[in-house]
N, C-alpha and C positions, 0 to 999 in steps of 0.2 A: 451793934447790928449782928444778928446771928447769921450763920453760913447760908441757911435756907433763904432768908430775906435778901441777903447780899446777892445770891444767885438770881433771884427775881428782878432785883434792881439792875443788875448787869444786863439781863436779858432785855428789859425795857429800854435801857440806855442804848443797847445795840439797835433796837428797832428805830429809836429816835434818830440815831446817826444814819441808818440806812435811808429813812425817808428824807432826812435833811440833805443827804448827798444827792439823792435822786432829784429833789426839788431844785437844788442849787445847780444841777448839771443837766438842765433840759436840753442843752445843745451838745452834750457829750455823748458820743456813741457808746452805748452799753453793750456788754456781751449778751448773747442769747440767754444764758443762765441768769444774769442779773435782771434782765427784763422780765423773765418768767417768775423769778422770785419776788420781784416788786409787785407784779400783778397778783400773784397768789396772796400776798399780804393785803393788798387792797380788797380782794374778794373776801378774804376772811374777816376783815374789819367790817365789811358791809353785812355779811351773814351773821357774825357772832356778836358784833357790837353796834350794829345798825348805824355805822358811820357812813353818812351820805350827805355831802355838801358840795358847794362849788369847787372846793379844793380837790375833792376826790375826783370829780369830773375832769378837772384840769390835769390831774395825774394820769387818768386813763387816756386823755387826748394826747399826752406826750408819749406815752408808752406804746399805744396800739400800732402806730406806723412801724415800729421796730419788731413787731411779733412776726415770727417766721412759721411757727407751727400752727397748722389749721385747727387742730383740736383745741389748742389754747385760745386761738383767736375767736372761735365760735363761742367759747365760754365767756370770754372777756366782753364781747359785744352784748351777750345776754345780761351780764352783771351791770354793764354801763346802762343798758336799757332800763333795768330795774331801778337803778339809782335815779336816773332821769325821771322815771315815772313817779317815784316818791317825791321828787322836787317839783312836780308839775310841769316838767319840760317835755318837749316832743321826744318820744322814745320809740315809736313804731319803726323808724328807719333802722335803728340799731337792732331791733328784734328781727327784722327782715334780713339784715346782714348776717345775723347769727344763724338763721335757718339756712340761708344760701351757702354759707361757709360750711355748715354741718353737712349739707348734701354734697358739696364738692369733696369734703374729706371722705365721706362714705364711698363715693365713686372712685376716688384715688386709692382707697384701701382695698377695694374689691379685687384688684389685680392680685394681691397677695392672699387674701382670705377667702375669696369666693370664686376662684378660678376665672377671674375676669368677667364675672357676671354681675354688673352693677345693679341690675333689676332685683337680683336675689338679695344683695346687700341692703338695698333700699327697703325691700319687703321686710327683712329682719328688723331693721331700724323702726319701721312703722309699727310692727308688732310690739316691739319693746316700748315705744311711746304710748301705745294703747294700754299696755299692761301697767304702765306707770301713771295712768290717768292723765295723759296729755292728748286728748282726742283731737284737738285742732291740729297739732303737729302730726299726729298719726295720719290724719286725712291728707295732709300735704305730702307726706312721705309715700302713702299708697298711690297718690296721683303721679308722683315722680316715678315710682316703680312701673306703673302702667305705660308712661312715656318711654322709659328706657327699655322695656321688654321688646324683643324682636318678634314676639308672637302675641296673639290674644292672651290676656292674663286674667282669666276668670276668678282665680283665688284672690287677687288683689281687689277686684270689684266686690267680691263677697265680704272681705274683711273691712273694706271701706264702708260698705252698707251697714255692717254691724256697728261700726263706730258712729256713723251718722244717726243710727237709731238711738244710741246712747245720748246723743245731743238733741234728741227729739226732732230731728230733721226727717220726718216720716216720708214725705214725698221723695226727698233725695235718696233715702234708703231704699224705697221701692224701685226707683229707677236703677240703682246699682245692683240690687238683687236680680232684676230682670236682665240687666246687662251681663251679669255673671253667667246666667243661664244661656243667653244667646251667644256669648263669646265662647262658652264651653262647647256649644253645638258646632261651632266652626272648626274645632280641632278634631280631625277625623282619626288620627292615630291614637289608639288607646295607650301606647307606650310613651307618648309625649309627656315631658316633665310639666307641661302647662295644663294638661287635662285634669279636671277635678275628679276626685274619687266619687263613688256612689254616695258616700257619706257627705261629701262636700255639696253635691247637688241637693241631697235631702236637707242639708243645712240652709241652702238658699230658699228652698220652699218653706221651711220653718220660719225663716226670716220674713218672707212675704206674708205668711199667716200672722205673725206677730204685728207687723206694720198695719195690715188691714184691720186686725182686731182693735188696735189703738184708734184707728179712724172710725170704728163702729160698724165696719162692713163685715159682719160675721159670715155672710154667705161666701164672700171671697176667701176669708180666713179659713173657713172649713174646707174649701176646695184645695187650698194650698197645703194645709196641714195634713190632709188625707194623702196628697201626693208624696209628701215627705215620709209618712208612715208606710206607704206602699214600697218605698225604696229601702226603708230601714225599720222593719216591723217591731223590733225590740227596743226602740228608742223610748225610754220612759218619759222624758220631758215632753216629747211630741205627743205621746198618748195622753199625758196630763193636760197639755194645751187643748187637745181636741175635746177632752171631757169638759173643760171649762167653757169652750165655745158652744158645745152642744147644750150645756146647762143654760147658758144665756139665751139659746134659741128654743129653750123649753123641750129639747129632745132628751128627756130625762132617762129613758130606758137605754138609749144608745150611749149616753154619757156614763151611766152606771156600768155598762158593758166594758167601756174603756178602762174604768177604774178597777174593775175586777181583773182585767187582763194585767194591769200594772201590778196589782197585789200578787198575782200568780207569778209574774216574771220576776218580781222583786225577791222571791224566795230562791230562785234558781239561777238568775242571770246577774253577773257582776257588771253593772252599768253605772258609770259615774253620772251623778245628777247635780243640778245647781243647788247652791246652799239654801236658797229659799225660793218661794214661788214667784217673787217679783223678778227674779233673774231667769225664770224658765222661758218665757216667751221670746222667741227668735234667737235664743242662745244655742250655739252649736258646739261649744267647748265644754261648758259646765265646770263644776267644782267637785270637791270630794263628797262622796255619799255620806249623808249624816242623818241623825234622827229627825231633824226638822222637816225634811221632805216626807218622811214616812208619816209624821204627824199630820201634815197637810193632806196627804192621801187619805188617811183615816177620817179626817174631818169632812172632806168632800164626799167620801163614801157614805158616811152617816147622813149627810145632808140629802144626798140623792136617794137613799133608802126612804126617807120621809116624803120626798117629793114624788116618788113612784107609787106611794100608797093611794 
C-alpha cells in the first residue's frame, strides 16, 4: 500500500471510529465541538454522498438536543428536514423549526451587528434570501421585519411585493405595493430612516404597473407607469415598459416617442437596466447595462416605425 492510499485508508478508518463512538455513546454527554463535528459529518454525507436513511435520522435525533449554537441548529433542522423529505417522512415541522431558529438567531445577532435594530437585520436577511432565489423564505423574513419595526416600514412592503410578483402572486403583490405607498405617506418626516426615497416610490408605481399589465389591465398599468416616470423621468426600464403598454393599446405614436427618448437618454445617461426585457416589468433594481437591452430597444423601435406608417 503506498503512502497516499494509506492516508486515505487512515482517514476513512478515523471517520468509521468517530461514527461508531457516537452511535455507541448515545447516552454519553459530548462536548460542544464533538457534537458540531459529528453534525457537520452527517450534513456532508447527506450533501455529497446522498446518505439518507433511518440511521442518519436517528443520529440527528440523538445530537440535536445537545446543540447550543443557534446557527448550527437552524442548519441541522434544515438538513434533517431534507433527509426526512427524501424518505417520505413528515418534514415540515423541522423546516418550520429551522426558520424560527434562523429568525431567533438574526434577532439575537442584531444587538452586535445592527445597533440593536432587529427589523434592519431581518430586512437584510430577507434581501439575501431573495437574492439567493429563496422567495418563500424572503417573504417570511420581510413579514418579520414589518412586525419588528417600530414604525411603518414601506420598503419592506415594497420588497415583499417584488418577491410575491416573482412567485406570480399578482393580487398579493398589488396589495403590498399599495401598502408600501400608503405606509410611506404616514411618515411625515423626510429625515426618517423609514421614509422611502423618490426612487423607491417610483419603484412601487412601476411594480403596480407590472402587476396590472400581467392581469391584462393596460389602462391601470399605463396610469401607474406614468406616475413612476413623472417621479423618475430618466428611468429607462420604466420608459420601455410604457412603450410596451402603449403598443398593446395601439398608441403607436406615443410608444414611439417613449422609445426615441430611451435612445436619446441611452447616449448620455448612465442608467443600469435589466439584463433582458422579461426582467424589466416591475423591476426597481435592475442588472448591468448590456447589449441585449439595446437590441430589444432597436427591435421595438423598428416595429413601431412600421406600425406608425
